[in-house]
Structure formats: C-alpha cells, structure tokens
C-alpha positions, -999 to 999 in steps of 0.1 A, spaced: -401 471 -751 -378 441 -746 -340 448 -743 -319 418 -733 -290 418 -708 -266 407 -735 -274 437 -756 -268 460 -726 -234 444 -721 -225 450 -757 -237 486 -755 -215 493 -724 -185 474 -739 -186 494 -771 -189 527 -752 -159 517 -729 -136 502 -756 -144 527 -784 -148 501 -811 -170 472 -820 -139 449 -825 -124 457 -791 -158 452 -775 -161 419 -791 -127 408 -778 -136 419 -743 -169 400 -743 -155 369 -761 -180 374 -790 -177 379 -827 -179 415 -840 -210 407 -859 -228 396 -827 -219 428 -810 -231 448 -840 -263 428 -840 -269 436 -803 -264 473 -808 -287 473 -838 -313 454 -819 -313 478 -790 -315 508 -814 -344 492 -832 -362 485 -800 -356 520 -786 -364 538 -819 -332 560 -818 -295 557 -824 -270 550 -795 -238 555 -815 -226 576 -844 -205 549 -862 -181 569 -884 -152 569 -882 -153 552 -847 -185 547 -826 -193 577 -805 -222 579 -781 -252 600 -792 -267 623 -765 -294 596 -760 -267 570 -756 -248 590 -730 -281 594 -711 -288 557 -710 -252 544 -704 -252 549 -665 -285 530 -662 -272 502 -684 -241 499 -662 -263 497 -631 -284 469 -646 -252 450 -656 -237 454 -622 -269 442 -605 -271 412 -628 -235 403 -619 -243 404 -582 -274 383 -588 -254 357 -608 -226 356 -581 -252 351 -553 -270 324 -572 -237 306 -579 -228 308 -543 -261 293 -532 -257 265 -557 -224 256 -542 -234 262 -505 -233 229 -486 -262 220 -463 -257 234 -428 -238 216 -401 -260 196 -378 -243 193 -344 -263 166 -326 -260 150 -292 -270 114 -288 -279 100 -253 -255 74 -241 -285 54 -229 -297 47 -264 -288 13 -279 -260 19 -304 -270 -3 -334 -304 14 -341 -289 48 -336 -261 40 -361 -289 28 -385 -306 62 -381 -274 81 -389 -268 59 -419 -303 66 -432 -298 103 -426 -266 103 -447 -285 87 -475 -314 112 -474 -290 142 -471 -257 132 -488 -242 167 -487 -252 175 -451 -224 177 -425 -230 160 -392 -211 163 -359 -221 138 -333 -215 141 -295 -223 111 -272 -238 128 -241 -257 118 -210 -291 133 -203 -276 153 -174 -253 171 -198 -280 183 -222 -285 218 -207 -248 224 -204 -242 215 -241 -270 238 -253 -257 267 -232 -220 262 -236 -215 247 -270 -228 251 -306 -250 220 -303 -282 224 -323 -300 191 -318 -301 164 -292 -319 130 -289 -320 125 -251 -339 111 -222 -352 139 -200 -379 149 -176 -374 187 -179 -375 213 -206 -344 230 -221 -346 267 -225 -343 281 -260 -351 247 -276 -381 233 -293 -391 199 -279 -405 170 -299 -416 140 -278 -406 107 -293 -419 83 -266 -416 71 -230 -390 48 -215 -401 27 -185 -378 29 -155 -365 1 -134 -343 -4 -103 -311 -21 -112 -290 -40 -85 -264 -66 -86 -277 -102 -86 -262 -108 -51 -273 -74 -37 -296 -77 -6 -323 -58 -25 -324 -84 -52 -345 -107 -29 -376 -100 -10 -402 -73 -13 -391 -38 -21 -402 -7 -1 -390 28 3 -376 19 37 -355 -9 23 -342 13 -5 -332 41 20 -310 16 38 -286 11 8 -264 33 -12 -282 49 -42 -263 59 -74 -279 89 -90 -273 105 -124 -266 142 -117 -260 171 -140 -225 183 -147 -231 218 -135 -249 235 -106 -273 255 -128 -292 224 -139 -319 207 -118 -306 180 -96 -323 145 -94 -343 135 -64 -325 110 -42 -343 86 -19 -313 73 1 -292 94 24 -261 76 11 -258 88 -25 -230 86 -50 -233 109 -81 -223 100 -116 -229 118 -149 -244 90 -170 -267 61 -168 -239 38 -180 -218 46 -150 -247 41 -127 -256 7 -142 -219 -4 -142 -215 5 -106 -248 -12 -96 -237 -44 -115 -206 -44 -92 -226 -42 -60 -217 -6 -52 -253 4 -49 -287 5 -66 -299 29 -93 -330 39 -111 -325 41 -149 -346 36 -181 -347 -1 -189 -334 8 -224 -301 19 -208 -296 -16 -193 -306 -33 -225 -280 -12 -244 -253 -29 -222 -257 -66 -229 -224 -76 -212 -235 -61 -179 -272 -71 -182 -264 -106 -170 -249 -92 -137 -280 -74 -128 -315 -79 -114 -341 -55 -127 -369 -47 -103 -401 -26 -106 -400 4 -83 -423 1 -52 -438 35 -59 -448 54 -91 -420 70 -110 -429 90 -141 -412 73 -171 -384 91 -188 -392 109 -220 -371 105 -251 -372 138 -268 -357 154 -299 -345 189 -289 -337 215 -315 -322 249 -309 -349 273 -319 -346 288 -354 -312 271 -361 -321 237 -375 -337 234 -410 -373 222 -408 -365 194 -432 -339 180 -408 -363 182 -378 -391 165 -397 -368 137 -409 -355 129 -374 -389 130 -358 -403 105 -382 -372 83 -384 -368 80 -346 -405 73 -340 -403 45 -365 -374 31 -345 -391 35 -311 -395 -2 -305 -358 -9 -312 -349 19 -288 -369 3 -260 -397 28 -258 -431 19 -244 -450 42 -269 
C-alpha cells in the first residue's frame, strides 16, 4: 500500500470543507486534482471514503481513518517547519580569543582564510593576554582561544600547536645587556612579570624580589624597552613589536626555562568539530610565521 501525503491532505480538506471545490480552493489545487487524489486513495485502500451525492459525506471507514490522516499531516508540517529552520540556521557563533603576543599579519591571514572556508559563520574576536585566558573561559561566553600558556584550562580541550622559545628582554643601555648573565645578577634588578588578572589563576614564578606585575607581554616588553626592568617573554612577542625591537637586547636565560606552548583551547562540547579541525591545521601551517620552534 502506498498512499501519498498530498492524497491525505486532499482527504482531510474535503472532509473539513464539505465539498471538492472548497477543498480545492483551500489547497490551491484544481478540483480535478483533488478528485483524483481521493479516487487514488480509495483505489489503494479498496473501499470508499466518501458518499459523493449530493455532497461528499464520510463513510464509516472514512470517519475511522480521518483522525490518523490528520496526525500524519500535522507531523509532516512539523517536519517541514523544522527542516526549513535548519536550512536557514546560520552557523554558530565562534567567540575566539587571540593572544596579544601573536604577530598580527599572520593572524589576520588566518581569519581571512576562515571567512572564506565558512562564509556564513559568525566570528567574535577578543584580543587577550595569556594571563586572562582562564578568566575569559570562566566569566564570559568565549568558546575558543589561541594563546601561549604553560597550564591547562579546566573545561577545555587543548590542542598543542607548537613551542615558543623564551628570551630575556632588556633595554639596550640596561646593565644586564652587557656581561655574563646569572641568577644572582637578575635578582639585583627589577623584573616585570606577566600576572593573571584574577587571584584564582596560577601566578607566575618571579626571580627578583623587586617585581612589577602587568597583564600582557606587550606591556612587559614596552616597559623593558624603556629601562624599567627586565622580563622573560616568548621571542615571538618581541618580534610582533618591530618598533620596540630596536630598543631591546634579547638574551638567552642563564638557566633552563620550559618554552611557552601555543595551544588552541576549545570549550568542551561547544565548538563544532569542523571549526576545531580547521583551526588546528591552519595554525600549524602558519607556525613558522608565528615564531614557533616546532
């Protein structure tokens, strides 16, 4: 047995309107089409649905089947409405944080390429420092971040992109810019450290007793360039600031410091897999331009 949805609609319309012509007007069909639908159903079922003279009246079998036909029609309408809504639904908003320490031109190229790959996606971009990452994931609707970090962020999936070598940055005329470096010499001068914006996040280790705290690598480098103190930052942060680079001397630390990791963080279960995969591949391809060692 094969009864089409259009036939059921004609069946219900004739029952509701009381005539083939009125049902045709309701459905926007010709009367002959409605009559054909009813005849097709009756032929398929093997019994009559209407007594046609003088006006169509439901047979007992027709009255029995009408409620079921209406349920099928209503469910089909819900299906069509849902399918239509899905067709029009824009791709989800991606609220992404970009580390201030990343060189801007290659990041802008990544965003441009993302817009080409997902033209209907909505993107909200926040320029953040690595120390703010935990705060944004806890306090805002941020769903993705591309940041330098040494720690994990709760509730997020982490995708390692590469490692950023660290350096000590001091002004060219700073006493530390000449002579051999040691822990003892570093302790004797003010250190500028990048600290988290809230007390719940892990604080950075400080070597000097005289420390100033800032919330971004850019501030640390800018102050170091002006002779305020020395700082440890990823080399890529300095390279992303060409105007200040000429004011600095970059030195290798006199002790081992674990390189910063550039990671792609995604809020668990809230970022479409296709977005995550795209950003992983695209950023890894741009690793060299972003100053990563691997």
